C-alpha positions as CSV (number, residue, x, y, z in Angstrom):
1,X,57.6,-276.3,34.9
2,X,58.7,-273.5,38.1
3,X,60.0,-275.7,41.3
4,X,60.7,-274.8,44.2
5,X,63.6,-273.4,45.6
6,X,66.6,-275.0,46.7
7,X,66.5,-275.7,50.5
8,X,62.9,-275.9,50.9
9,X,60.2,-278.2,50.8
10,X,56.8,-278.5,50.6
11,X,54.4,-280.4,53.2
12,X,51.8,-282.3,51.8
13,X,48.6,-283.4,53.3
14,X,49.7,-287.0,53.5
15,X,52.3,-285.9,55.9
16,X,50.6,-282.6,58.0
17,X,49.1,-285.0,60.5
18,X,52.9,-285.7,62.4
19,X,53.5,-281.7,62.1
20,X,50.1,-280.9,63.7
21,X,49.8,-284.1,66.3
22,X,53.3,-282.5,67.5
23,X,52.3,-278.8,67.5
24,X,49.3,-279.7,69.7
25,X,51.8,-281.7,72.1
26,X,53.6,-278.6,72.0
27,X,51.2,-276.4,73.0
28,X,49.6,-278.2,75.0
29,X,52.5,-278.7,77.4
30,X,53.6,-275.2,76.9
31,X,50.2,-273.9,78.0
32,X,50.4,-276.0,81.3
33,X,53.3,-274.3,82.2
34,X,52.2,-271.0,81.7
35,X,53.6,-269.8,78.0
36,X,51.2,-268.2,75.6
37,X,51.8,-268.2,71.7
38,X,53.6,-265.0,70.3
39,X,54.1,-264.3,66.6
40,X,56.5,-261.5,65.3
41,X,57.4,-260.6,61.8
42,X,59.5,-262.5,59.2
43,X,61.6,-259.8,58.2
44,X,63.4,-257.4,60.9
45,X,66.0,-255.2,60.5
46,X,69.2,-256.7,60.3
47,X,70.5,-254.1,63.1
48,X,68.7,-256.5,65.3
49,X,70.9,-260.0,64.9
50,X,74.0,-257.9,64.7
51,X,73.4,-257.1,67.8
52,X,71.6,-259.6,68.7
53,X,72.5,-262.7,67.6
54,X,76.3,-261.6,67.3
55,X,77.8,-260.2,64.3
56,X,80.5,-262.6,64.1
57,X,78.3,-265.4,64.4
58,X,77.9,-268.0,61.7
59,X,74.6,-267.3,61.4
60,X,75.2,-263.3,60.7
61,X,78.0,-263.4,58.7
62,X,77.6,-266.2,56.5
63,X,73.9,-267.7,56.6
64,X,71.6,-264.6,57.2
65,X,69.2,-263.3,54.1
66,X,69.7,-260.3,54.2
67,X,69.0,-257.1,51.8
68,X,67.7,-253.7,51.2
69,X,64.3,-252.8,50.6
70,X,62.9,-250.1,48.3
71,X,63.3,-247.5,50.8
72,X,67.3,-248.2,51.2
73,X,66.6,-250.4,54.7
74,X,68.8,-253.0,55.6
75,X,66.4,-255.8,56.4
76,X,67.2,-259.6,57.4
77,X,65.0,-262.8,57.0
78,X,64.3,-264.1,60.5
79,X,67.3,-266.5,60.8
80,X,66.2,-267.5,64.9
81,X,63.2,-266.3,67.0
82,X,64.9,-265.4,70.5
83,X,65.5,-261.9,68.8
84,X,62.4,-261.1,67.9
85,X,60.6,-262.1,70.5
86,X,63.3,-260.1,72.7
87,X,62.6,-257.2,70.6
88,X,58.5,-257.2,70.8
89,X,58.8,-257.8,74.6
90,X,60.9,-254.3,74.9
91,X,58.7,-252.2,72.2
92,X,55.3,-253.2,73.5
93,X,56.6,-252.4,77.2
94,X,55.6,-255.8,77.8
95,X,58.4,-255.4,81.1
96,X,55.6,-253.9,83.3
97,X,53.8,-256.8,82.9
98,X,54.2,-259.5,85.9
99,X,57.5,-261.4,85.5
100,X,58.1,-264.0,84.3
101,X,57.4,-263.6,81.0
102,X,56.4,-266.5,79.1
103,X,56.1,-266.9,75.4
104,X,56.4,-269.4,73.0
105,X,56.5,-269.8,68.9
106,X,55.9,-272.1,65.8
107,X,57.8,-270.1,63.0
108,X,59.3,-270.6,60.0
109,X,63.3,-269.3,59.8
110,X,65.8,-268.1,57.1
111,X,69.4,-269.4,57.0
112,X,71.3,-269.9,53.7
113,X,73.6,-272.6,54.6
114,X,74.1,-276.7,53.1
115,X,71.0,-278.3,52.7
116,X,71.1,-281.5,54.9
117,X,69.2,-283.9,56.5
118,X,66.6,-282.4,58.9
119,X,68.0,-279.0,57.8
120,X,66.6,-276.6,55.5
121,X,67.3,-272.8,53.9
122,X,63.5,-272.3,55.1
123,X,62.9,-274.1,58.4
124,X,60.3,-274.4,61.0
125,X,61.2,-273.7,64.7
126,X,59.6,-274.7,68.3
127,X,60.2,-272.5,70.7
128,X,59.8,-271.1,73.9
129,X,61.2,-267.7,76.1
130,X,61.2,-267.0,79.6
131,X,61.9,-263.4,80.4
132,X,62.8,-261.6,83.9
133,X,64.0,-264.9,86.0
134,X,67.5,-265.1,87.1
135,X,67.2,-268.3,89.3
136,X,68.7,-271.5,88.8
137,X,64.8,-272.9,89.1
138,X,64.3,-271.0,85.8
139,X,66.5,-273.0,83.9
140,X,65.4,-276.4,85.4
141,X,61.8,-276.1,85.0
142,X,62.6,-274.9,81.4
143,X,64.8,-278.3,81.2
144,X,62.3,-280.6,82.8
145,X,59.6,-279.0,80.2
146,X,61.4,-280.0,77.5
147,X,62.0,-283.5,78.9
148,X,58.0,-283.7,79.4
149,X,57.9,-282.3,76.2
150,X,59.9,-285.4,74.4
151,X,58.3,-287.8,77.1
152,X,54.4,-287.4,75.6
153,X,56.3,-288.0,72.1
154,X,58.0,-291.1,72.9
155,X,61.1,-289.7,71.9
156,X,63.4,-292.3,74.3
157,X,66.5,-292.3,72.0
158,X,67.6,-288.8,73.3
159,X,69.7,-287.6,75.6
160,X,70.2,-284.3,77.7
161,X,73.8,-282.7,77.7
162,X,74.6,-279.2,80.0
163,X,77.5,-277.2,80.6
164,X,78.0,-273.6,81.7
165,X,79.5,-271.4,80.3
166,X,79.4,-268.7,82.9
167,X,79.1,-264.9,83.3
168,X,81.4,-262.4,80.9
169,X,83.5,-261.9,84.0
170,X,84.6,-265.4,84.4
171,X,84.8,-265.8,80.6
172,X,87.1,-263.6,80.4
173,X,90.5,-265.8,82.4
174,X,89.1,-268.7,80.2
175,X,89.1,-267.3,76.7
176,X,92.9,-266.1,77.6
177,X,93.6,-269.5,79.0
178,X,92.0,-271.3,75.7
179,X,93.8,-269.0,73.6
180,X,97.0,-270.1,75.0
181,X,96.1,-273.6,74.2
182,X,95.4,-273.6,71.0
183,X,97.4,-270.7,69.7
184,X,100.6,-273.2,69.0
185,X,98.9,-275.3,66.9
186,X,96.4,-272.9,65.1
187,X,97.8,-273.1,61.5
188,X,96.9,-277.1,61.8
189,X,92.5,-275.4,62.6
190,X,90.3,-275.5,60.0
191,X,90.0,-271.8,58.0
192,X,86.8,-271.2,60.2
193,X,88.2,-272.1,63.3
194,X,91.3,-269.6,62.4
195,X,89.1,-266.7,61.6
196,X,87.6,-267.3,65.1
197,X,89.9,-267.2,66.9
198,X,90.5,-263.5,67.8
199,X,87.1,-262.5,67.9
200,X,85.1,-265.7,69.0
201,X,87.4,-268.6,70.4
202,X,84.9,-270.3,72.3
203,X,83.0,-271.3,69.3
204,X,86.4,-273.4,68.2
205,X,85.1,-275.8,70.5
206,X,81.3,-276.2,68.6
207,X,83.6,-277.1,65.1
208,X,82.0,-280.5,63.8
209,X,85.5,-280.9,61.8
210,X,87.4,-284.2,63.2
211,X,90.8,-283.1,62.7
212,X,89.8,-279.7,64.8
213,X,88.0,-282.1,67.5
214,X,91.3,-284.2,67.7
215,X,93.1,-280.8,68.5
216,X,90.4,-279.7,71.2
217,X,90.9,-282.9,72.8
218,X,92.6,-281.8,76.0
219,X,91.5,-278.1,75.8
220,X,91.3,-276.3,79.5
221,X,87.5,-276.6,80.4
222,X,85.4,-273.1,81.1
223,X,83.6,-275.3,84.2
224,X,87.4,-274.7,85.7
225,X,86.8,-271.0,85.3
226,X,83.3,-270.2,86.7
227,X,83.0,-267.2,89.3
228,X,81.7,-268.0,92.8
229,X,78.0,-267.0,91.4
230,X,78.2,-268.8,88.2
231,X,79.7,-272.3,90.0
232,X,77.0,-271.9,92.6
233,X,74.2,-271.5,90.0
234,X,75.2,-275.0,88.0
235,X,75.4,-276.4,90.9
236,X,71.9,-276.2,92.2
237,X,70.8,-276.5,88.5
238,X,72.2,-280.3,88.7
239,X,71.0,-280.8,92.1
240,X,67.7,-280.0,91.3
241,X,67.5,-282.2,88.0
242,X,68.9,-284.5,89.9
243,X,66.2,-284.9,92.7
244,X,63.9,-284.7,89.7
245,X,65.3,-287.9,88.5
246,X,66.4,-286.2,85.0
247,X,69.3,-287.8,83.9
248,X,71.7,-285.9,81.8
249,X,75.3,-286.0,80.8
250,X,78.3,-282.7,81.7
251,X,79.6,-281.8,77.8
252,X,82.0,-278.9,78.7
253,X,82.6,-278.4,74.3
254,X,79.0,-277.4,74.4
255,X,78.9,-273.8,74.0
256,X,75.9,-272.7,71.4
257,X,76.2,-270.7,68.3
258,X,74.8,-267.8,69.1
259,X,77.0,-264.8,71.1
260,X,74.0,-263.8,73.6
261,X,74.3,-267.5,75.6
262,X,75.9,-266.9,79.7
263,X,75.4,-269.3,82.2
264,X,73.6,-272.6,81.8
265,X,73.3,-274.3,78.0
266,X,72.1,-277.2,77.3
267,X,71.3,-280.2,74.2
268,X,68.8,-282.6,73.7
269,X,71.0,-284.9,71.2
270,X,69.5,-288.0,69.0
271,X,71.3,-291.5,70.7
272,X,70.4,-292.2,66.8
273,X,72.7,-289.8,64.5
274,X,74.0,-287.8,67.1
275,X,72.5,-284.4,65.8
276,X,71.0,-281.8,68.6
277,X,67.2,-281.6,68.3
278,X,66.7,-279.2,70.9
279,X,69.3,-276.5,72.0
280,X,69.0,-273.3,74.3
281,X,70.4,-271.6,77.3
282,X,70.8,-268.4,79.2
283,X,70.7,-265.2,77.7
284,X,70.7,-262.9,80.6
285,X,72.8,-259.8,78.6
286,X,70.6,-259.7,75.8
287,X,67.6,-257.7,76.2
288,X,69.6,-255.3,77.5
289,X,72.2,-255.4,74.8
290,X,68.8,-254.5,72.9
291,X,67.4,-251.3,74.4
292,X,65.6,-252.7,77.7
293,X,65.8,-252.9,81.5
294,X,68.8,-255.4,82.4
295,X,66.9,-258.6,82.0
296,X,67.2,-262.1,82.9
297,X,65.9,-264.6,80.5
298,X,66.4,-268.0,79.2
299,X,64.9,-270.2,76.3
300,X,66.0,-273.1,73.9
301,X,64.2,-273.9,70.3
302,X,63.7,-277.1,68.5
303,X,64.3,-277.4,64.6
304,X,60.6,-279.0,63.8
305,X,62.3,-280.8,60.8
306,X,64.9,-282.7,62.7
307,X,62.2,-283.3,65.4
308,X,59.9,-285.0,63.2
309,X,62.5,-287.2,62.0
310,X,63.0,-288.9,65.3
311,X,59.5,-288.9,66.3
312,X,58.8,-290.9,63.1
313,X,62.5,-292.9,64.4
314,X,60.5,-293.8,67.6
315,X,57.2,-294.0,66.8
316,X,57.3,-296.5,63.5
317,X,54.2,-297.5,64.7
318,X,52.0,-295.0,65.1
319,X,49.0,-294.1,62.7
320,X,47.9,-290.7,62.7
321,X,45.4,-290.6,60.1
322,X,42.4,-289.8,60.6
323,X,40.3,-291.8,58.0
324,X,36.6,-290.8,57.0
325,X,33.6,-292.0,59.7
326,X,30.6,-292.2,57.1
327,X,30.3,-292.1,53.1
328,X,26.8,-291.4,52.6
329,X,25.9,-292.6,48.5
330,X,23.0,-291.5,47.1
331,X,20.9,-292.8,44.1
332,X,19.0,-289.9,42.2
333,X,18.3,-286.4,42.5
334,X,16.2,-286.3,45.3
335,X,18.3,-288.5,47.0
336,X,21.5,-286.5,46.1
337,X,19.9,-283.6,48.0
338,X,18.6,-285.5,51.0
339,X,22.1,-287.0,51.4
340,X,23.4,-283.2,51.1
341,X,21.7,-282.2,54.1
342,X,22.2,-285.3,56.5
343,X,26.2,-285.1,55.7
344,X,25.7,-281.2,56.8
345,X,24.0,-282.4,59.9
346,X,26.6,-284.9,60.5
347,X,29.4,-282.5,59.7
348,X,27.7,-280.0,62.6
349,X,28.2,-282.7,65.2
350,X,32.0,-283.0,64.7
351,X,31.4,-286.4,62.2
352,X,33.9,-286.6,59.5
353,X,31.2,-286.9,56.5
354,X,31.6,-287.2,53.0
355,X,29.5,-287.6,49.8
356,X,29.9,-287.6,46.1
357,X,29.9,-284.5,44.8
358,X,31.4,-285.4,41.1
359,X,28.3,-287.2,39.9
360,X,29.6,-290.8,39.9
361,X,27.8,-293.3,39.6
362,X,26.5,-295.7,42.5
363,X,29.6,-298.1,41.9
364,X,31.6,-295.7,41.5
365,X,31.0,-293.8,44.8
366,X,31.7,-297.3,46.9
367,X,35.0,-297.7,45.0
368,X,35.4,-294.3,46.2
369,X,35.0,-294.4,49.7
370,X,36.5,-297.5,49.9
371,X,39.9,-296.1,48.4
372,X,39.4,-293.2,50.9
373,X,39.1,-296.1,54.0
374,X,35.8,-294.8,55.0
375,X,33.9,-296.9,58.1
376,X,30.9,-296.6,57.2
377,X,28.9,-296.3,54.0
378,X,25.4,-295.1,54.2
379,X,23.3,-296.0,50.7
380,X,20.0,-293.7,50.1
381,X,17.5,-293.9,47.4
382,X,13.9,-293.1,47.2
383,X,12.9,-295.8,48.9
384,X,14.7,-295.3,51.6
385,X,13.8,-291.4,51.9
386,X,10.2,-292.7,51.6
387,X,10.4,-295.5,54.8
388,X,13.1,-292.9,56.7
389,X,15.2,-296.2,56.5
390,X,18.5,-297.2,55.1
391,X,21.2,-299.6,55.5
392,X,24.5,-298.7,56.9
393,X,27.6,-300.9,55.9
394,X,30.7,-301.5,58.3
395,X,33.1,-301.4,55.1
396,X,36.2,-303.8,57.4
397,X,33.6,-306.1,58.2
398,X,31.2,-306.2,55.8
399,X,28.2,-306.4,58.2
400,X,24.8,-303.8,57.2
401,X,22.8,-302.5,60.2
402,X,19.2,-300.9,59.4
403,X,19.1,-297.1,61.3
404,X,16.4,-294.4,61.3
405,X,17.6,-291.7,59.2
406,X,15.1,-289.4,61.0
407,X,17.0,-290.4,64.2
408,X,20.7,-289.0,63.4
409,X,21.7,-290.5,66.8
410,X,21.5,-293.8,65.6
411,X,23.7,-293.1,62.9
412,X,26.5,-291.5,65.3
413,X,26.1,-294.4,68.1
414,X,26.9,-296.8,65.1
415,X,29.9,-294.6,64.3
416,X,31.2,-294.3,68.0
417,X,30.8,-298.0,68.7
C-alpha cells in the first residue's frame, strides 16, 4: 500500500470543522481590519528566498525544498509566506495603490525539518502582511488584531512577548558586543551556534539547547543598544499596548528566525507547552532588498497545526460538528421520486437534508439516520403522498408531529424550533 510521505498528513472530514471554524473567524477579523486575501504560487525562484529570507538562515540552508526544473531553473517550494507576497506586491505594481496595503493568506508551506508536535514538513500558515506604514501604530494595530483573534477563539492559555531588534545601524554595535561576550566560551556552544557566530550571531540567542541557553543568560541585551529612533518607536508601541490594556512581557531573546526582521518583533507563546503559536514583526528593508522602492512593512504568521492544538486545549467542550437536520425516508418507488424532489427543495433553502441513495429497506434507512445523528426523520409512502401529510419524528425525544407536505414552511418551522 502506498502511504503518505513523512511529515505530511491527511485532514479528514471528522476534523475539518475545526480548520474551517478557525479560518472563518480569522477571515472575519482580518477583513474587519481592512485586509484582503492574497494567494501566491507554491513554487518560486530559489533566489527569492535566498535574498528575502536570508542565505544564512536555517530555512534556506537546511530546511528548504530546492531543485532544478526541466528547464534548468533553480526552484524552491514556498517555505514561508512573506517573501512571495512581497514579490507579488512589487511585480504587480501594487505600490501605486493607496497605502497601507493589507493582505492575509492561508497557504501550505514546505520545510524539510524534524517532525514534531504541531509541525510537519508540509504545514499550513495563516498570516498577514501590512505594507507601506513605518509608524508604531501599524505595529500596535497588528498585535492588537492578533490579540482579538485569540480572544475570539477563546484561547486563554497564551501570552504575548515583545522585543525590538533595532535597525541595521544600531544593531552593529550590539552585534559587536554580543560577539565579544560569546567568543570566550564559543567552544562550549552547540555546533549550530558555532556556525552562526560569524554571519548571524543574534540567532545564537534563539537556540533551544539548554547548555546554550545557560551560556546566554548574561548576554548583552539589544534594548540597551537601540538608537534614539528605534528606542522611541518601541516606547510608543509599549505605551499604546498599555493604553489598549493588552498584557505583554519584554523578552530580549526574541530575534525571530528570518533575516528580514527589524525593530518590533513579537510572539504569542502557549502557556501549556511553551511553544510559539504566532510570531511576527517589522521588516522595513525587505521590499527594497527584493527590488522594490524603500517601503516599511510588518506582518505575522501562525502555523495552523499549532493553532489548532492550542484551540482544542482551550475549547474541550466545543462541538463544531454539523449534524443532519432531516432525513427523508421513503417506502416504494413513487415515494422515492417524491422524497428526491422534497430533499432538493429543502437543500435549496439551506436545510441539511438527506435521503437514501443505497436502495435500503425502511428499517435500514432509519438505522442510517440514527447513525448520522439526524435531528428529524420524515417518512413518506403512497398513503402520505395521497393525503399530502406525513409524520415527522424528533430523533432525540421520539415525539412525532404531522406536517403538510405541500407546505414546506411547516417542515422548516419545526426544524428551526
